[in-house]
C-alpha positions as CSV (number, residue, x, y, z in Angstrom):
1,M,-17.8,177.8,139.7
2,Q,-14.3,177.9,138.4
3,D,-12.0,180.9,138.7
4,G,-9.9,182.2,135.8
5,A,-6.8,180.3,136.9
6,E,-8.7,177.0,137.0
7,K,-10.2,177.6,133.6
8,E,-6.8,178.4,132.2
9,V,-5.4,175.2,133.5
10,L,-8.3,173.2,132.0
11,I,-7.9,175.0,128.7
12,R,-4.1,174.3,128.6
13,R,-4.7,170.6,129.5
14,Y,-7.3,170.3,126.7
15,L,-5.0,172.0,124.1
16,M,-2.0,169.8,125.2
17,G,-4.1,166.7,124.7
18,R,-5.2,167.9,121.3
19,T,-1.6,168.6,120.4
20,W,-0.5,165.0,121.4
21,E,-3.5,163.6,119.5
22,Q,-2.5,165.5,116.4
23,I,1.1,164.3,116.6
24,A,-0.2,160.7,116.8
25,V,-2.5,161.4,113.8
26,D,0.5,162.8,111.8
27,I,2.7,159.8,112.7
28,V,0.0,157.3,111.5
29,K,-0.4,159.2,108.3
30,E,3.3,158.9,107.7
31,L,3.3,155.2,108.6
32,K,0.5,154.7,106.0
33,R,2.3,156.8,103.4
34,E,5.4,154.5,103.8
35,H,3.2,151.4,103.7
36,L,4.2,150.4,107.2
37,T,0.7,150.0,108.5
38,T,-2.9,149.6,107.4
39,S,-4.3,150.6,110.7
40,G,-5.7,154.0,111.4
41,E,-5.4,153.5,115.2
42,T,-3.8,156.6,116.8
43,F,-2.8,154.8,120.0
44,L,0.7,154.3,118.7
45,E,1.5,151.2,120.8
46,W,-1.0,149.3,118.7
47,Q,0.9,150.3,115.6
48,R,3.9,148.2,116.7
49,P,2.9,144.8,115.2
50,Y,2.3,146.4,111.8
51,V,5.7,148.2,111.8
52,E,7.5,145.1,113.2
53,D,6.3,143.1,110.3
54,H,8.3,145.4,108.0
55,I,11.6,145.1,109.9
56,A,13.9,142.9,107.8
57,S,16.6,142.4,110.4
58,D,16.6,139.3,112.6
59,D,18.0,141.4,115.5
60,P,15.4,141.0,118.3
61,V,16.4,144.3,119.8
62,L,15.0,146.1,116.8
63,K,11.6,144.5,117.3
64,S,11.6,145.0,121.1
65,L,11.7,148.8,121.0
C-alpha cells in the first residue's frame, strides 16, 4: 500500500508527463498550421525530417539542430 507522500509523487509525475505531452501536441498543431509537417506524431524528434524539408538555406547547421 502507498502512503500519502508516495501517491503525491506518482500524481505529480503523471501530471508532469501529461503536461509535456500536451506541449508536444500543441507544437505539432502549430507545425501543421504552418504547413511544416503532415505528420501527427508527437515524438518531436520524428518531426525533424518534415521541418528540414522546408528549410530553404543550404547552411548545414540549420538542418543539424
